[in-house]
matplotlib code that plots the C-alpha trace (Angstrom):
import matplotlib.pyplot as plt

x = [0.7, -2.9, -5.5, -8.2, -6.0, -3.2, -6.0, -7.8, -4.6, -2.8, 0.2, 2.5, 2.4, -0.4, 1.5, 0.9, 3.9, 2.2, 1.9, 4.2, 4.3, 7.8, 9.2, 7.8, 9.6, 9.9, 12.7, 10.9, 7.6, 9.6, 11.4, 8.0, 6.6, 9.7, 9.3, 5.7, 3.8, 1.6, 3.6, 1.9, 2.7, 0.9, 0.0, 1.0, 4.8, 4.4, 3.2, 4.9, 3.6, 4.3, 5.7, 3.0, 2.3, 6.0, 6.0, 3.0, 4.6, 7.7, 5.6, 3.3, 6.5, 8.0, 4.9, 4.8, 8.0, 8.5, 8.6, 6.9, 3.2, 3.6, 1.7, 1.3, -1.3, -1.7, -3.0, -5.6, -6.1, -9.9, -10.5, -11.8, -8.8, -6.5, -6.2, -4.7, -7.2, -9.3, -6.5, -4.4, -7.4, -7.8, -4.2, -4.5, -7.6, -5.9, -2.9, -5.1, -3.7, -4.4, -5.8, -6.5, -6.3, -8.3, -7.8, -9.5, -12.9, -15.5, -14.1, -17.3, -15.6, -12.6, -14.8, -17.0, -13.9, -12.3, -15.1, -14.9, -11.8, -11.9, -9.5, -9.9, -10.6, -9.5, -10.5, -8.7, -11.1, -10.6, -14.2, -17.4, -19.2, -16.9, -16.5, -20.3, -20.3, -17.4, -19.4, -22.4, -20.5, -19.1, -15.5, -13.7, -12.3, -10.9, -7.5, -8.1, -5.9, -5.5, -3.3, 0.2, -0.1, 2.4, 0.8, -3.0, -3.4, -6.8, -7.7, -8.6, -6.7, -6.4, -7.9, -11.1, -11.1, -10.3, -12.9, -15.5, -15.1, -15.4, -18.5, -20.3, -19.1, -18.3, -18.1, -15.3, -11.6, -10.0, -6.2, -4.6, -2.4, -0.6, 2.4, 3.2, 7.0, 7.7, 6.2, 4.8, 2.6, 1.5, 0.6, -1.2, -3.5, -4.0, -5.3, -7.5, -9.3, -7.3, -6.5, -3.1, -1.2, 0.0, 3.3, 5.1, 7.5, 9.6, 10.3, 11.3, 14.8, 15.4, 18.4, 16.0, 14.3, 15.7, 15.1, 18.1, 20.2, 19.2, 15.5, 16.5, 18.7, 15.8, 13.6, 16.2, 17.1, 13.5, 11.2, 7.4, 7.5, 9.2, 6.0, 3.6, 0.5, 0.2, -2.4, 0.0, 1.0, -2.4, -5.1, -5.8, -3.9, -0.8, 2.1, 5.7, 8.9, 9.2, 12.2, 13.3, 12.0, 8.6, 8.5, 9.4, 6.5, 4.0, 1.5, -1.9, -3.4, -3.9, -7.4, -7.3, -6.3, -9.0, -11.6, -10.6, -10.5, -14.3, -15.8, -18.0, -16.8, -13.0, -12.5, -11.9, -9.4, -7.7, -7.1, -5.9, -3.4, -2.3, -1.6, 0.3, 2.4, 2.7, 3.8, 6.6, 7.7, 7.8, 9.7, 12.3, 12.8, 13.7, 16.9, 20.2, 21.6, 18.3, 17.3, 13.6, 12.9, 9.2, 9.5, 6.5, 6.7, 4.5, 5.2, 6.7, 10.0, 10.3, 10.7, 13.2, 16.9, 18.7, 18.6, 18.1, 16.9, 13.2, 13.7, 15.6, 12.9, 10.2, 12.2, 12.7, 9.0, 8.3, 10.7, 9.5, 5.9, 6.7, 8.6, 5.8, 3.4, 5.4, 5.7, 2.0, 1.6, 3.8, 1.6, -1.4, 0.2]
y = [-12.7, -13.9, -11.3, -11.6, -10.7, -13.3, -15.8, -15.0, -15.0, -17.7, -15.5, -15.4, -11.6, -9.1, -6.8, -6.2, -5.1, -2.3, -2.4, 0.4, 1.4, 0.8, -0.3, -3.5, -6.4, -10.4, -10.1, -7.9, -10.0, -13.1, -11.8, -10.7, -14.4, -15.9, -13.6, -14.6, -11.5, -10.7, -9.0, -7.2, -5.6, -3.4, -5.2, -2.2, -2.9, -5.6, -4.1, -5.7, -9.0, -11.9, -10.2, -10.7, -14.2, -14.8, -13.0, -14.8, -18.3, -17.5, -16.4, -19.4, -21.7, -19.8, -20.1, -23.7, -24.3, -21.4, -22.6, -19.4, -18.7, -16.0, -15.1, -12.6, -10.4, -8.0, -4.5, -3.8, -0.2, -0.7, 2.6, 2.6, 4.7, 1.7, 0.3, -3.2, -3.8, -6.4, -8.2, -8.2, -9.3, -12.4, -13.4, -13.1, -15.3, -17.9, -18.0, -18.1, -15.1, -15.5, -11.9, -8.8, -5.0, -2.9, 1.1, 4.0, 2.5, -0.2, -3.6, -5.4, -7.3, -8.4, -9.5, -11.6, -13.3, -13.9, -15.6, -18.4, -19.7, -18.4, -15.5, -12.7, -8.9, -5.8, -2.4, 0.9, 3.5, 6.8, 7.5, 5.7, 6.4, 4.4, 1.8, 1.3, 0.6, -1.9, -3.5, -3.9, -5.5, -8.1, -7.2, -9.2, -6.1, -2.4, -0.8, 2.3, 4.8, 7.6, 10.8, 10.4, 7.5, 7.3, 7.6, 8.3, 9.4, 10.0, 13.2, 11.6, 10.4, 6.6, 7.2, 8.3, 6.3, 2.8, 3.4, 4.8, 1.7, -0.8, 0.9, 0.9, -2.6, -4.8, -8.0, -6.6, -6.6, -3.2, -2.9, 0.4, 2.3, 5.7, 6.7, 3.3, 2.3, 0.7, -1.7, 1.1, 2.3, -1.2, -1.9, 1.6, 0.8, -2.9, -1.2, 1.2, -2.0, -2.8, -6.3, -5.3, -2.5, -2.0, -0.6, 0.7, 3.6, 1.6, -0.9, 1.7, 1.9, -1.8, -3.6, -5.5, -2.2, -1.7, 2.1, 4.5, 5.0, 8.7, 7.7, 5.5, 8.2, 10.7, 8.3, 8.2, 12.0, 13.3, 14.5, 14.4, 18.3, 17.4, 15.5, 17.3, 16.5, 16.7, 15.9, 16.5, 12.6, 10.8, 13.4, 12.1, 13.7, 11.7, 12.1, 12.9, 14.2, 18.0, 18.0, 21.0, 19.2, 18.6, 22.4, 23.4, 21.4, 22.5, 20.5, 21.5, 21.0, 24.3, 25.5, 23.7, 20.4, 20.6, 21.4, 18.5, 16.1, 17.1, 17.2, 14.3, 13.9, 14.3, 13.2, 9.4, 9.8, 12.9, 11.0, 8.1, 10.6, 12.1, 8.7, 7.4, 10.6, 10.3, 7.0, 7.8, 10.6, 8.3, 5.6, 8.2, 9.4, 6.1, 5.6, 7.0, 10.3, 12.0, 15.5, 14.7, 13.4, 12.8, 10.4, 8.8, 8.6, 8.9, 11.1, 7.9, 9.0, 10.8, 7.4, 5.8, 6.2, 3.2, 1.0, -2.7, -6.0, -6.6, -9.6, -7.3, -4.7, -7.2, -9.0, -5.3, -4.7, -7.9, -7.2, -3.5, -4.6, -6.9, -4.3, -1.8, -4.1, -4.9, -1.3, -1.0, -3.8, -2.1, 1.0, -1.2, -2.5]
z = [17.4, 16.4, 15.3, 13.0, 10.0, 10.9, 11.2, 7.9, 5.8, 8.0, 8.6, 11.7, 12.1, 11.4, 9.0, 5.3, 3.3, 1.2, -2.4, -3.6, -7.3, -8.9, -5.5, -4.6, -6.3, -6.2, -3.8, -1.2, -1.4, -0.9, 2.0, 3.5, 3.0, 4.5, 7.5, 8.3, 7.0, 3.9, 1.2, -1.6, -4.9, -7.4, -10.6, -12.6, -11.8, -14.3, -17.5, -20.0, -21.8, -19.8, -16.8, -14.4, -15.1, -14.6, -11.2, -9.8, -11.0, -8.8, -5.7, -6.0, -6.1, -3.2, -1.2, -1.5, 0.1, 2.9, 6.5, 7.8, 7.6, 5.1, 2.0, -0.8, -2.3, -5.2, -5.6, -8.4, -9.4, -10.4, -11.8, -15.5, -16.4, -15.7, -19.4, -17.8, -15.0, -16.5, -18.1, -14.9, -13.1, -15.4, -15.0, -11.2, -11.1, -13.3, -11.1, -7.9, -6.0, -2.3, -1.8, -3.4, -2.3, -4.5, -4.9, -6.6, -7.7, -7.6, -6.2, -7.6, -10.2, -7.9, -5.3, -7.6, -9.2, -6.0, -4.6, -7.5, -5.6, -2.2, -2.4, 0.1, -0.9, 1.2, -0.1, 0.4, 2.1, 3.2, 4.5, 5.7, 2.6, 0.3, 2.8, 2.8, -0.8, -0.5, 2.4, 0.3, -2.4, 0.1, 0.8, 3.4, 5.2, 4.8, 4.4, 6.7, 4.7, 7.1, 7.4, 6.8, 4.5, 1.5, -2.1, -1.9, 1.8, 3.5, 5.2, 8.6, 11.6, 12.2, 15.7, 14.2, 10.9, 12.6, 15.4, 12.9, 10.6, 13.6, 14.7, 11.4, 10.2, 13.3, 11.1, 8.8, 9.4, 9.4, 8.8, 9.6, 7.0, 7.4, 9.7, 10.8, 10.9, 14.1, 16.8, 18.9, 16.0, 15.2, 18.7, 18.8, 15.9, 17.4, 20.5, 18.4, 17.1, 13.9, 13.0, 11.7, 9.7, 6.2, 6.1, 3.1, 3.4, 6.0, 3.2, 0.7, 2.8, 2.3, 0.6, -1.6, -3.0, -6.4, -6.3, -6.4, -3.5, -3.6, -3.1, -0.2, 1.6, 1.1, 3.0, 5.9, 5.8, 5.6, 8.4, 8.5, 7.4, 4.2, 2.9, 0.7, -1.2, -5.0, -7.6, -10.4, -10.8, -10.9, -10.6, -7.2, -4.2, -3.3, -0.8, -2.0, -0.7, -1.1, -3.5, -5.6, -8.6, -6.8, -6.1, -9.7, -11.4, -8.6, -6.5, -8.2, -11.6, -13.5, -14.4, -17.8, -16.2, -13.5, -16.1, -18.4, -15.1, -14.2, -17.8, -18.4, -22.0, -21.3, -17.7, -18.4, -21.3, -19.5, -16.3, -18.0, -19.9, -16.5, -14.8, -17.9, -17.9, -13.9, -14.1, -16.5, -14.4, -11.4, -13.3, -14.3, -10.8, -9.4, -11.5, -9.9, -10.8, -12.3, -11.1, -11.7, -8.2, -7.7, -4.6, -3.0, 0.6, 3.8, 6.8, 8.7, 7.1, 10.4, 11.9, 9.4, 10.5, 8.4, 5.6, 6.4, 4.8, 4.7, 7.0, 9.5, 9.4, 10.0, 13.1, 14.4, 14.1, 16.0, 18.8, 19.0, 19.2, 22.2, 24.1, 23.4, 25.0, 27.8, 28.7, 28.2, 30.8, 33.4, 33.1, 34.2, 37.3]

ax = plt.figure().add_subplot(projection="3d")
ax.plot(x, y, z, "-o")
ax.set_aspect("equal")
plt.show()
């Protein structure tokens, strides 16, 4: 299947395996590349000295020998509150990462550095105002993060967001993110004008994911009504499964936390503390047997019924997309 995304990244199938904090790993990314898609991971999954360099060396070696036209990319949190941002960007440029996804801040520095060797940059956006800023900086396209996405979900439906982005920025690629877990969902966003889809939650329930079996089972057993928003983890609203532990700690920052988040003198350092604290909570929650279950997921849990290997998930997506297309053709006759 050839779209603007598959052509730009030279991949066989227009799907990005979304970057998932503490979930994405080398085995998942490698499986994605070997299945002909673009697989990504957050740089913050590799925070210890030397880990990111080792990961990128392994992926570059794998990319050089795969038969499928797959590739990999990296997600950078570009907020000033990310203390590893500039260090990680420097490492990525040195290792010539093929493409970047930027989140939660200005992509200016990433775009400038990527241009030095021809890498592509896609920016997470949830509205036209932020997209305009990324456009003016010269990004290659947008990850349209809509309702139902896992992690930092947007407030608007993909039907509106994709169409609006295409209207305002017809020369840029739009990749849909939020609520997509099967071939029919992929075909639907392609019909809306997206060049591909970013899929995350479906891949949490994979054999390669090294999260606890409880987390994977929760993905399979949960429904869209079990997904709630919280700003307790990172200070920015994120979607999680509504577990008893999540209910216990609450979903909203208290008045003092909100004040510290908005005060010009304290917000940078307080948000940094919130994010570090949230990362530790999330890290504890992926281990087996813990009661501290803070599990990030999107509304597409409704559509996940089994745990498969990443390659099986991708092959099913390809098959389902073809079947959905054939059904649409039949309707037009």
